[in-house]
C-alpha angles and dihedrals in degrees: 000000000000115000122256117270113247114198141105111293115245124224115246120208115253091235089066091059092047091050088052089050090056091052093044089055090054093046093047093047089048092047094049091046090049096062103018088082092055093083088056096059092108092047094048089046090056096041095053098028096237134132125266090248090055091050089058087073087073087070098029098053090049093053093039091054089051091050093050092047090049087059088067097047096087087065098035095052090052093047106037136039119261088239092059092048093047091047091056090044094056094047093049092052092049095048094042092050093053091050091051093048091052097039114139096184139031091250093056090048090055092049090055091049091052091054091046092050090062088067096054093048094051099037099050094045092048091047094057092040091058091046092051093046105032103035121076116246089243089068098032096104095049096046092044087050091054091048092047089049089057093045095046100033096053097056089043094055091039094091090049093050092042092051093051095045096042093051090065105023108023123241093302089068089067090067095044091051092059096053098094094056100068090045093055091042091050092055095046091048093052092053103040115019112101130156138140114237119225092235120215134208093215119105123238113260106225092173092061092048090052091049090051091049091052091051093050097044093044092053094050091045088054090055090048090059088064092063096044107033108013118233096326129157093274090058092055092045092052091045091055089051097048099066095051089053091058092044090049092049092050092048096046093043093055094044094046122100087219107043120179089232140340107275090178086084087076090064088073106086096217091052093044095050092044097049095043090051090049092051096047091049089065090052087060093044096056092038090065094038094060099035103047097059092048091048094049092050101042102032106026092032092230122161124254093261093048091049088056098041093052091077095045099089092052092044094051097044093042092050092053090055094057099073091036089055088048091057089048089053094047091054103037108015133265102276101080099048092044092048092047092047095048093051091050091048093052092048092051093045092054093045089067098062093033093055096036097105091061099028119156136165090266093051091049089054091051096045093046091048092059093044094044097050090050093044094051095048093048096042093049094054109032097074098045088047089053091046089062088061095063136063124256094256090054096056096092091053093045091049093048094050093046098045094042093048092046091052093048092049089049091056091045091049092050096049097040093049092046092046093053090053091043091049091056092043092054102037109022119092127246137039125335088260092055095044097048091042090054093047093048091051089056092046094049092047089053092051090050091054090048089052089056089051089055089051091052092052092048092050089051089049092052093048092048093050091049091050091048091049091052091053091050092049 
């Protein structure tokens, strides 16, 4: 994609790296906590006497909260210091985790997850904002790769960690195990994080944030109806309401004197293709994270810890590729690593439905390894490549749109994948094995198609950048 930057590297103060470490700790803790609970869906379902589709809200409400909060970060990062935002982020994760661990009802558990989700929304947006503004462009690919490794690796190992912890301490142990991370991150942040916010005279638009939240929640509720009630009349009514909410938000945001962020960035083809690809990649990520543990337990009759450990090889190898791909991009440009990653992702995504008839734990590990390596390489490079297409004063808006959209697509991917499996489990004929197997086949086929869609957007991005470069030359 964009060519590699050739200039003399600039020295970055050590405090910047330590401030990034504090944010990485918060993001990793939030990522692990996000998916570690996925292996406990059956246990939570039994404890609170709710359906599997309803349990998916434990993950969905967490990610949705993060997505909604990210919608405010374009304003917050201009108005407040990164240290203040990270401080609030650490405290919200700590308090929310304690509430979840002590929850006596499903409602209380969801309240804790909402508070926790605030952390993930603030921490991940602040992390990339500091990278894009404090790190020289010569190191942008590598540092973005490290950050992406943290963001992608932590949710990927979440099921493994959750399986091990839950086997000995039940699902509540997952929340207790994450408590030390926000405390350490809080202390590092207080000592090392320093930046001067841009400051803005505009007022924060709470109405737009509420409208955005309604659009996000309404869309995920629509997907939930699939798992509980099939494609009934309420599903189609909600679906018809979802799209107008997004259109209304876009119109009001652009006409407002105090927009949440600058959506006009999406009118630039290279920015549009890059951000959309980045968002959809997270749909794929969470789709696999929530479906593989359920499949291993209900179809392959694996234990909770095995259902979590099965994704560990792919998560570890894929995470190692992210910073290496960043170095590749810094030296030779972003096109080759992104192209390589996309091809690997598509191959891995199609291996799942193609091998489904003879699927085993070993085959899942192999299929996920291909998909995970490709996903990590692509995810680590697509956003920094897009960042090079915008001016410095547009970084906060670009970051907010990208991170918010990725979080929303993650929640949508989690609930839609779970709902498709739940739909088959409730309405398809045969044993539990047959019903879940059928639902998983549909879900994996959907994720393969989505991977191809990502490839199409990335090809369009590459063509557009080449055409733009020719005009410049």
